C-alpha positions in Angstrom: 46.2 10.9 110.3 44.7 7.5 109.3 42.7 5.8 112.1 43.3 8.7 114.4 40.2 10.5 115.8 40.3 14.3 116.3 37.8 16.2 118.3 37.4 19.8 117.0 35.4 22.5 118.6 34.1 25.4 116.5 34.2 23.0 113.5 31.2 24.4 111.6 33.1 27.3 109.9 36.4 29.1 109.5 39.6 27.6 110.6 37.8 24.8 112.6 36.2 23.6 109.4 39.6 23.7 107.7 41.1 21.5 110.5 38.3 19.0 110.0 38.8 18.9 106.2 42.5 18.5 106.6 42.3 15.7 109.2 39.7 13.9 107.1 41.9 14.1 104.0 44.5 12.1 105.8 42.0 9.4 106.6 41.2 10.4 110.2 37.8 10.2 111.9 36.3 13.2 113.5 34.1 14.4 116.4 32.9 17.9 115.4 31.4 20.3 117.9 29.6 23.6 117.4 26.2 25.2 117.9 25.0 24.9 114.3 23.5 21.5 113.7 22.8 22.1 110.1 26.4 23.2 109.3 27.9 20.3 111.2 25.6 17.8 109.4 26.6 19.3 106.0 30.2 18.9 106.9 29.6 15.3 108.1 28.0 14.4 104.8 30.7 16.1 102.7 33.6 14.5 104.5 32.2 11.0 104.9 31.3 10.9 101.2 34.6 12.3 100.0 37.0 10.5 102.3 35.1 7.4 103.6 35.7 8.4 107.2 33.4 8.6 110.2 32.2 11.9 111.6 30.3 12.2 114.9 28.3 15.4 115.4 27.9 17.0 118.8 25.8 20.1 118.9 26.8 22.2 121.9 26.8 25.8 123.1 30.3 26.1 124.5 29.3 29.2 126.5 27.4 26.9 128.9 29.4 25.8 132.0 28.3 22.2 131.5 29.4 22.0 127.9 32.9 20.5 128.3 31.7 17.8 130.7 28.8 17.0 128.4 31.1 16.6 125.4 33.5 14.4 127.4 30.7 12.2 128.7 29.2 11.8 125.2 32.5 10.7 123.8 33.1 8.2 126.6 29.5 6.8 126.3 30.2 6.2 122.6 33.5 4.4 123.4 35.4 6.8 121.2 39.1 7.3 121.9 40.2 10.8 121.1 43.7 11.0 119.7 43.8 14.8 118.9 42.0 17.5 120.8 41.8 20.7 118.8 40.4 23.5 121.0 39.5 25.9 118.2 36.2 27.5 119.3 36.5 31.1 120.3 35.1 34.6 119.5 35.9 38.3 119.9 33.9 41.4 120.0 34.8 45.1 119.5 33.8 47.9 121.8 34.7 49.8 124.9 34.7 47.5 128.0 32.4 49.7 130.0 29.9 49.8 127.2 29.8 46.2 126.2 27.3 44.1 128.0 28.2 41.8 130.9 26.8 38.8 129.0 28.9 39.4 125.9 32.2 39.4 127.8 31.3 36.6 130.3 30.3 34.4 127.4 33.6 35.2 125.7 35.5 34.2 128.8 33.5 31.0 129.1 34.2 29.9 125.5 37.7 31.2 125.0 39.1 30.3 128.5 36.9 28.1 130.7 35.6 25.5 128.2 39.0 25.2 126.6 40.5 24.7 130.0 37.9 22.2 131.1 38.2 20.1 127.9 42.0 20.1 128.3 41.6 19.0 131.9 39.2 16.2 131.0 41.1 14.7 128.1 44.7 15.2 129.1 44.8 12.6 131.9 43.5 10.0 129.4 46.2 10.9 126.9 48.9 10.7 129.6 47.6 7.4 130.9 48.0 5.8 127.4 51.2 7.8 126.7 49.9 9.2 123.4 47.7 12.1 122.3 48.1 15.6 121.0 46.4 18.9 121.9 46.2 22.0 119.8 44.8 25.1 121.5 44.0 28.0 119.1 45.2 31.3 120.6 46.1 34.5 118.6 48.9 36.9 118.0 46.7 39.1 120.1 48.0 37.1 123.1 51.3 39.1 122.9 49.8 42.5 123.8 46.9 44.3 125.4 44.0 45.1 123.0 42.1 48.4 123.5 38.6 48.0 122.1 38.9 44.2 122.5 40.2 44.2 126.1 38.6 40.9 127.1 39.4 39.0 123.8 43.1 39.9 123.9 43.2 38.9 127.6 41.6 35.6 127.0 44.1 34.8 124.3 47.0 35.8 126.6 45.6 33.2 129.0 45.4 30.5 126.3 49.0 31.0 125.3 50.4 31.2 128.9 48.3 28.2 130.0 49.3 26.1 127.0 53.0 26.9 127.2 53.1 26.0 130.9 51.4 22.6 130.4 53.7 21.9 127.4 56.6 22.0 129.8 54.8 20.0 132.5 54.0 17.0 130.2 57.3 16.7 128.5 58.4 13.1 128.3 54.9 11.7 128.7 54.3 11.0 125.0 51.7 13.7 124.9 52.2 17.3 123.6 50.3 20.6 123.7 50.8 23.1 120.9 49.5 26.6 120.8 48.5 28.1 117.5 48.8 31.9 117.2 47.2 33.1 114.0 47.0 36.7 112.7 44.0 38.2 111.0 42.3 35.6 108.8 39.6 35.7 106.1 36.9 33.9 108.2 33.6 34.9 109.7 35.5 36.1 112.8 35.8 39.7 111.6 32.1 40.1 110.8 31.0 38.4 114.1 33.4 40.6 116.1 32.4 43.8 114.3 35.9 44.2 113.0 35.3 44.1 109.2 35.8 47.8 108.7 39.0 48.2 110.8 42.6 48.6 109.6 43.5 45.4 111.5 41.4 43.4 109.0 42.2 45.4 105.9 44.5 42.6 104.8 43.8 39.0 105.8 45.1 35.6 105.0 43.4 32.3 104.1 42.5 30.0 107.0 43.5 27.0 104.9 47.2 27.7 105.2 46.9 28.6 108.9 45.1 25.4 109.6 47.8 23.4 107.9 50.6 25.1 109.8 48.8 24.6 113.1 48.0 20.9 112.3 51.5 20.1 111.3 52.9 22.0 114.3 50.6 19.9 116.5 51.8 16.6 114.9 55.4 17.7 115.5 54.7 18.7 119.2 55.8 22.3 118.7 55.4 24.8 121.6 53.9 27.7 119.6 53.0 28.1 115.9 52.7 31.7 114.6 50.8 31.6 111.2 48.8 33.7 108.9 50.8 36.9 109.7 51.3 39.5 106.9 54.8 41.1 106.6 53.5 44.3 108.2 52.1 42.3 111.1 55.4 40.5 111.5 57.2 43.8 111.8 54.7 45.0 114.4 55.0 41.8 116.4 58.8 42.0 116.4 58.8 45.6 117.5 56.1 45.2 120.1 58.3 44.2 123.0 60.5 47.2 122.4 57.7 49.8 121.9 56.8 52.0 124.9 53.5 50.6 126.3 51.5 53.8 125.9 52.5 54.2 122.3 51.7 50.5 121.5 48.3 50.9 123.2 47.5 53.9 121.0 48.6 52.0 117.9 46.4 49.0 118.7 43.5 51.3 119.5 43.7 53.1 116.2 44.0 49.7 114.3 40.7 48.5 115.8 38.7 51.7 115.2 36.3 51.7 112.3 37.6 53.4 109.2 
């Protein structure tokens, strides 16, 4: 939206990059956050040239416990008012829980849960004080069920959805909203990074462009949850999940996440 500034984490690729492009196309300024300085600077140059907007780059490893406070402090020091906070950064990782390293799973919890919560905690009071602002937290359809072979990832997304829904209710009437986006399997770098490329779950994926648009519009409208990027087969699976005996569902998810 014109003259509105959006802060987007994980903006260097995938759906985060699509959020940035979408917001810029509407004349909005950006604060983009990720680890890859080169990719962020490429995005900055592209969007500033194409849309005549301002893009501030913050290079940050969101698995560090100080990351959220550092981002907030940098934004404040630059006298930037954030209108939209898009907590998009997150990652998964396939493997049996007892075999995966401690570092892999603790970093996942730090990025997917703790930094997201800290950023929301830091920016939300400012939004409420001025009675305007919108937050979009990116969860997953994985939030609706346990995920054998991605036990920690699914659990982190269950947290994101539960947390976001609770806060949505708490802040009703303040002029501020918090929307949770729950995408299905997308054609981004997520599958490769998570070692999921050769699994049935990622056999059919959707474009992140449409998912980003659905999430962005849902945020603007203050929706509670937005489910997007879900194939017809996945929709059937999600609809039947609450009625499927837990042990059968666990077996199905396990098979979907094994390598072909």
